[in-house]
Every structure is written in C-alpha cells, then in structure tokens.
C-alpha positions as CSV (number, residue, x, y, z in Angstrom):
1,M,95.8,66.3,52.2
2,N,96.4,62.5,53.1
3,G,97.5,59.7,50.3
4,K,94.1,57.9,51.2
5,P,92.4,58.8,47.9
6,F,95.6,57.4,46.2
7,W,95.4,53.7,47.6
8,G,94.8,51.1,45.7
9,N,95.2,51.9,42.4
10,G,98.2,50.1,41.6
11,Y,100.3,53.7,41.6
12,A,102.8,52.3,44.5
13,T,103.3,48.9,42.3
14,E,104.2,50.6,39.1
15,A,106.5,53.0,40.9
16,A,108.1,50.0,42.4
17,R,108.3,48.3,39.1
18,R,110.2,51.0,37.6
19,I,112.5,51.6,40.5
20,V,113.2,47.9,40.3
21,S,113.9,48.0,36.3
22,Y,115.8,51.0,36.8
23,G,118.2,49.4,39.5
24,F,118.8,46.3,37.6
25,E,118.8,47.3,33.6
26,E,120.5,50.9,34.3
27,L,122.3,50.8,37.3
28,K,123.5,46.8,36.8
29,L,123.1,46.2,40.3
30,N,122.9,42.5,41.8
31,R,120.2,43.3,44.4
32,I,117.7,45.6,45.6
33,W,116.2,44.9,49.0
34,A,113.1,47.2,51.1
35,A,111.6,47.1,54.4
36,A,107.8,47.5,55.5
37,F,106.2,47.8,58.7
38,M,104.6,44.3,59.1
39,R,101.5,45.9,60.3
40,N,101.0,47.2,56.8
41,P,100.7,44.4,54.7
42,A,99.8,46.6,51.5
43,S,103.5,47.7,51.2
44,S,104.4,43.8,51.8
45,N,102.1,43.5,48.8
46,V,103.6,45.5,46.7
47,M,107.0,44.1,47.1
48,K,105.7,40.7,46.6
49,K,103.9,42.1,43.3
50,V,107.2,43.2,41.6
51,G,108.5,39.6,42.3
52,M,110.6,40.5,45.8
53,K,110.9,37.7,48.5
54,Q,110.5,38.0,52.0
55,E,113.9,37.4,53.7
56,G,113.5,37.5,57.6
57,I,111.4,39.8,60.2
58,L,113.2,42.3,62.5
59,K,111.0,42.0,65.9
60,Q,110.5,45.6,67.5
61,H,113.5,46.9,65.3
62,V,112.4,50.6,65.2
63,V,110.1,52.8,67.8
64,K,107.3,54.8,65.7
65,W,105.4,56.8,67.7
66,D,106.5,55.4,70.7
67,H,105.4,52.2,69.9
68,P,108.3,49.1,68.8
69,E,107.4,48.1,65.5
70,D,108.3,44.7,63.3
71,L,110.0,45.4,59.9
72,G,109.8,42.8,57.2
73,Y,112.5,42.6,54.7
74,Y,112.5,42.0,51.2
75,G,114.4,41.5,48.6
76,I,115.1,40.2,44.7
77,L,117.9,39.2,42.8
78,R,119.5,40.3,39.0
79,D,119.0,36.5,38.4
80,D,115.5,36.3,39.6
81,Y,114.4,39.4,37.7
82,C,115.7,38.6,34.7
83,R,114.4,34.9,35.0
84,N,110.9,36.3,35.7
85,R,110.7,38.9,32.7
86,H,110.8,36.3,30.1
C-alpha cells in the first residue's frame, strides 16, 4: 500500500503542527528545522503552512536512487512561533 490515498487531506500539516507545538511548548526548544527534497513542493508547503521559513537550499546534497537531489532547509524560532500564535 502506498500513501497516495491520504495525500491532500491535511494529515501531514496537522502532524507537523503538533510536532512544532510539542517542540516549543513541551520540550521548550528554541528552534525547529526540517528538510525536504526541492522536487517535492508538497513537503515544502507543509513546512510553510506551520510557519517555517526557507533558510537555504543545499544543491545535490543527497543521492536518492542514483540521482543527486537538492534539499531545501526550513526553520522556525520559538519567538516567531509565539508571535504568530496570538
């Protein structure tokens, strides 16, 4: 079974929101970051929806199935998270 039937239902966004909330509210982290393949805009969109900002792109940073892939790095600071919650 693949995950395609679940795409576009907001599950990834809801999971990411809860992870960010847990990180800042329970673990008291100062910064949370994540990375996504640049050829997969859906993953990057999830990060943007939870308030993360793109911090950079690492060109051909990893190899997947013998193909070099660019990775986009996203991050959010506690101050930005708290500011946007109210």
